[in-house]
N, C-alpha and C positions, 0 to 999 in steps of 0.2 A: 504494499499500501505506499509507504515512503516513496518508493521509486515513481511510483504513478503520481503522487503529488510533487514530486521533483519535476518529472515530465511536463506536468500541467501547469507549474510556475515558468519554465523554459519555454513552454510551448506560448505562452502569454504575452512573454516580454521579447521571445523573436516575433511575435506576432505582431508586438509594437512595430518593430523594425520593418518589416514585411509588409504588415496591415495598413498602417499609417500612410507611407508612402504612396501604396497602391490605391487607397480610400483618397487621399488628396490628389491624386492622379485622376481618379474614378469621378470625383466630385467637381474638380477644380479644371483640370486639362483636357480631359476627355468632352465635357460639355462646353469650354471654351474654343477648342480647336473646332469642334463640330459646327461653330458658330460664327467665328473670327475667320478662320482661314477663308479665301478668295472662294474656293469651289469643294464641291463633293470629291473631284479628281485631286485636289491637292492633298485632301486628308489620305485619300487611297495612296498616293506617291508617299506619304508619310509613313502608312502602316507595309507598304512593300519595301521600303529600304530598310525599316528595323525588321522585316522577316531576314531579309540577307544578313544583316550584322548578327542576328540569333546564330545563325549557322556557325558562320566565322568564329565567335566567342567560343562555343562548343570546342571546335576544330584545335583552335589556339592554347584553350585551357587543357586540353587532352586528359581529360578525366582525373585530373591531379586534386579538385579538392576534396573527392571521396577516397583517393589514393592517400591523402594526407592523414584522413582520418585511421585509416587501416594502418597504418607504419608509425604514427607518432608518438603512440604508447610503448613500442617495443622497439624503436630505434632512434628515439629523441626527438623531441619537438624541433632543436635548435637544426639538427642535421638535415632532418626531413623539410623544415621551412626554407633552408637555404637551397637543397638541391631542387627542390620545385619550383622555387621562385626564380632561380637563376633560369632555369630551364624557360619558364612561359616569359619571362624578360625576353629572352633570346627569339623566341616564337613572335612575339609582338612586334618586334624591330626589325626582323625578316619580313613579316607581312607587311609593315610600313611601308619598307622600302621598295617593294614588289608592287604595290598597287601606285605608289609614286611615279615608278616609271612606266606603267602599262596603264595609267588612269585615262588615257583616252579610248584606247581601246575595250576596256573595261565599262566605261560610261556607257559607252554604243551598245555593247552586248547585252547591258541590263535595260537598255533604252530609257536613260537618263539624260535629258539634255542640259541640266547644270552640273558643270563640273565640281563646282564649289562643294556641292552635295558630299562628293567623294573625300574630300578634303576632312570635313568634318567628321565623317564616319570613320576615317583613320584615326583620329583624337579620340574619339569615343570609345571605339574598339581597342584602341592600345592601354586606356587608363582602366577599362573595365577586366582587361587579361591581367595586368599586372596587380590590381586589387584583390583578386579572388583567394589568394594564398592567404594574405593578410587578414582578409574576412574569415576564411577557415581557421587560421590560428587564433582568431578572438572565440569563436564558436567552440573549438577544441577545448578550451580554457574555460569555457562557461562565462565569458565575459558579455553576456547577452546584454545588459545594458548599454555597454559600449557600441556593441552591434547595434543596436535599435537605435540609438542616439545617431552614428554617424549614416546609419541609411536615412533617417528623418532629415535630418542636416542636408543630404543630398538633394532630395526632392523639393525641401524650401528652397534651396538657392537655385535649381530648376525652376520652380512656378513663379519666383519673386522675378528671374529675368526674362522669363516670358512673358510675364503680366508687364513689364518695363516695354518689352520690344511691341507688344501686340497689343497693348491697351494704353498704358501711358502716355507713350511718344506720341500714337496717332491723336489722342485725346488732346494733348497740349499743341498739335498741329493745327487739328480741325478747329477747336474751340478757343485757342488762345494766341494763335498765330506765329507760334514759335518755329524757328527754323532749325531742322536736325538732317540737313541733305547731305553733310558728310560722313554720317554714320547710319543712316536710315532711309529705306525706300519702302514705298506700299507696296512695290512688285513682289518685296524679298520676304514677307511675312514666314513662308514655309523654311526658309532658311534660319531664321531667328530662331525657330523652334529646335533646330541642331545646334544651333550655336551656343544656346540655355543650356542643352543638355551637356555639351563639350565642356563648358565652364563648372557646371555642378561637378561633372566626373574629376576634374583637374583638381578641383577642392578638397574632395573626397581623399584622393592619392595623397594629397599633402597632409591631410589631418590621420591619415592612418600612420606614417612615419612615426611617431612619437610611442606608438602601441607597440610596434613589431620591429623597430631597429636592433633591439637587444638579442633578437633571434638568430642573426645573420653570423655563421661560421664559414666553414669551407665547404666548397661543392665536393660531394663524394660520388664519383664515378660508379663503384660497386651497388651503391644504393640506388643512385639513379636508374641503374639497368634493371635493378628488381621492379622499382616503381612502375617503369615503362610497360614491363610485363604485365602488371597487373591494373594499370590504366588504360591500356590500349582497347581491351574490350568496353571498358566503361565509355572511352571516347567515341568509339564507334557506335554503341548504343546511343550514346547523346546525338550524335549527327543523326542517327535512322531517327531518335525520338524527336528531334527537331523539325525532321520531316513531317512526323504525324503532325507537328502543332503549329507549322507554320507555313509549309510548301505550298496550302492551298491558296494562301494570298500571291504566292508566286505563279503558283500555275493556272490562276484565272486570267493572268494577263496574256497568256501564250493561247488558252483553250477557249475561251470567251468567242462568241460569233463577232467577225470584224466589224458588224455594223454597230456594235455596243461598245461605248467608252469603257475600255476595261479597268481603268482607274477610278472610274466611279463606282463601278461594281464593286471594287476591292475596298472604296470606300463605304459603303454600305455595309457591307460582309462585316469589317473591320470594327465600324462602330457598333454593330449589333452584337459582334462577339464581345466587345467591350461590357453588356450589360450584364454577361456571365460571369464577369470579373470578380463578383464576392466569392463564388465558390473555388476560384483560383487562386484567391488570396488564401481563402481556407487550406488549399492544398498545400501553398507555400506555408502557412505555420506550422504545418504538421511535419514537413519535408525538414525545414531547418533544426526542429528540435528532436526529430524523430533518428536522424541520419546516425548522429554520435550515440544515441541512446541505443539503436538497435546492435551496436558493435559493444558496448558496456554491459548489456545483462546477457550477452551471448556467453552460453556455458553455465548460467545457472539455473537450478534444478527446474525454476517455475516460469524459464524464458519462453518457451513454446505458448504457455497459458497467456502469459503476457502479450505476446505477439498478436494471437486470437483476439484477446480483448481489444486490442488497439484498433484493429481492423474493423470491429464489430461497433466500437463507438465513434471510430470516423464516419461510417455509413451512415448512422443515426442521425448525427449533425451534418454531415454533409446533405443527405436527402433533405432535412429541415432548411436549409440554405436554399436548396434548387425549390422548394415548393413556395418559399417566401418571395422570391425572385418572380417565378412563374404566376402565382395566383395575385400579386401586385405589381404585374407589369405596366397597368395603367398609371403609377407613380414612377417606376423606374424609367420609363421610357423617355421621362423628360429630361433624364440625364444626358440625352443627345439630341441635337437638334431635329427638327422636325424633317428634314430633307431626308432624314435617313430611317424614320419610320416604318418606311415599305419593307423593311428586312425584319420586322420584330417577329415574325413566325418561325424564324431558325433559332431564336435564343432556346426554347426547351430542349432541342436538340443539342445545342451546343453545352447546354448546361448538363444534360444526360451525359456526354461525351466526356466530361470534366470531371464528373462525380465516379464514372468507370475507371477513369486514367488515376484518380487518386486512391480508388480501390487497389487497383492493378500496383500503384507503388507501395501500398501498405503491405498487401498480401505478396510482393516478390522480395520480401527481406529475406527469405530462406537462402537465395543465391548468393546474396552478398557476403552473408555470416561464416557460409562454407566454401567461402572463395571460388564459388562458379561463376563469376560473373559474365562469360562470355554466354550465359543464357539469356543476361538482359539485352547483349547483341541479336541473338537469334530472335528473340520475341521482338525485338524494335525492327528487326529486318522484315519479318513477317506485316508487320504494322505499315513499315514504309512501303512495301509493295501493294499493299491493298490503298493505302492512302495516294500513292501515285495511279494506280490502277482505277480506284473509285472515281477521283476527280475526272481522270482521262474519259470515263465511259459517262459520268453524272452530269459535268459541268456544260457540255454541250445540250443535254436535254432541261436540265433542271437550272442552270445558271449557279448562282453562288447557295443556293439549297443544297444542291448536288455536293458541293464540298461539306456542307455540314452533315449532310449524311456519309459520306466517306468518312470522316473523322469519327463517327460513331460507331461504324462498323469496324473502323481500324481498332479502336480503343478495346472494343467488346472482345473481339480476336485475341487481342493482346492478354486481356484478363482471363479468358478460358485456358491459354497455354500456360500461364505461369500457375493456376490452380491445377493444371493436369500433372505437371513436372513436379511441383512440389508436393504431390501425394506420393511420388516416386522417390525423390530425394532427401526431403526433411520436413516430414509428415507433421502438418499442424491442426490440430482439431478444431477447425472453425465452426461455429454455430451455422450451418449452411441454411438449416429450415428456417430460422429467423431473416438470416440476410435474403434470400429469397423472395418471402413473404414482405418483406420492407421495399423491396424495390418494385414487387408487383403492386403494392398499395399505392406508393407513390406515382406510379405510373396512371394507375386508375384515377388518382385524386387531380394529376395533371389534365388527364381525359374529361372527367368531370367538370372541371373549371369552364371547358368550353360549351358547354351546355347551356351556361348563362348568357343568352343574348339580349342585352338592356344597355341602353343609353344611360340608365341612371347608375351614376359612379357609386354611390351610396350602397346601395342593392347590391351591386358586384362584390364591393370590398366585404360586406355583410358576408355573401356566403363563401367568399375567399375565406375569410376568419374561421368559420365554420368547419371549413376543409383542413384548416391548419390543426384546429383543436382536436378535430379525429384523428389525424395522423399522430399527433401527441398522446392520445388516449390509447391508440392501438400499440403505440412504443411502450408504454406504462404497463400496460396488461400483459403484454405478450413477452416482455424481458425481466425475468425473474431478478437481476440486479439492481434495476430500476424501479421495480414493483415494490422490492425491500426498502429500498431508501426513501421513496415516496412514503410507505406505510409508516416507517420510523418516524420522518419528519411530522405526520399528522397525528402520531402516537405522542410526541414529543409537545406540539401546540398544545392537544387537548388536556394533558397532565400537568399543562402551566397555567389552565383557566381556573 
């Protein structure tokens, strides 16, 4: 129980570092961008370029974050930190040089007209890569508060600079007649979003130095060789996983009919994808706290029971988040501009996809703790093939809805695979009956919510609230641990009267 309390505490603090930046992004930047940028296509370009950068960061970090946790305990944190940090620094420098040399060809290949965008992304990617290991060191040493604070400072700097360029300066020009011609052009709003990110990433890099400078020692080649062997499958699975996560936004550009504005469709798809951000945030909270926790409890006599309970409670709370967003979509939709509302129908599909992916992550603990990380690559390979094939077949027919369906198919297949092989290599007694019933109840509630056809928002919200209460009642009555907690709480309240 003490381990669960500690995990809960770490999850909350890491959640602040992960959730607050994402919520600020969700509440401020996404609504801001979808209203202030010149066009839906601009927002599409924004999402398109960040999709490419996600691939590159996975490649350059080379799975070293997870590898860091694997080796830090037995080989010394200073040795592991130094070896992994210098490797990632070399990767980031080599990448930056290559892009600068071939910048014109690269811009042409990915369909970007403004080459300055590439320059900004060189810097953003560089600083994101070289700060990966310092952030991992903070997590390993359980400096969750420092981790959270730095993540929050990063997004605050990003938001402030965005507000200066996209709101304050235009206001001063249009309303008060100020002249900022030397540093500002109304035509470059998209460029300024990238500039804000670059400045924020650079500041975070500087702020991390005092917290990690004491870890530097000598690069160890034998240790590096071991770490590379361990990290390579993780990197491959990371790239394949990123295909599953962001390739849809890239493939839309090439698979949509020629008479359709690809960047506009990407913009609509990406904005509605953001509405599913709360469950993505929830997944991140679990991931940051669980990854080091998985390894620390491995070998304990009750470790498998702990893993089973973690997956069970993840599903309970994840499904609750999903239902809140779907059932109150008439409120959440105002977080994006009205020009993007035509894509709201994909939100439930994306939410279910992310819920299943989170379950895949928690139930995939077995191959990490028994050092069979190559299974992660196998599962991700299957997912990547399904993602590419699904997008290829479905985008020409259904447009961006086809991309959403392909994501759901991909993550479902990966979950089934990890369950199948877990039963062979590291059997964990999950409460499958409860988990399957919970998923079915969640699907049923989502379907029921679409039967209410009324323009009266209050009636719709009332019905949605009744469905939420029904979900909570089902969870309490069908789950012994929660039922006991509620019963004890009620008895305690009654005894105090």
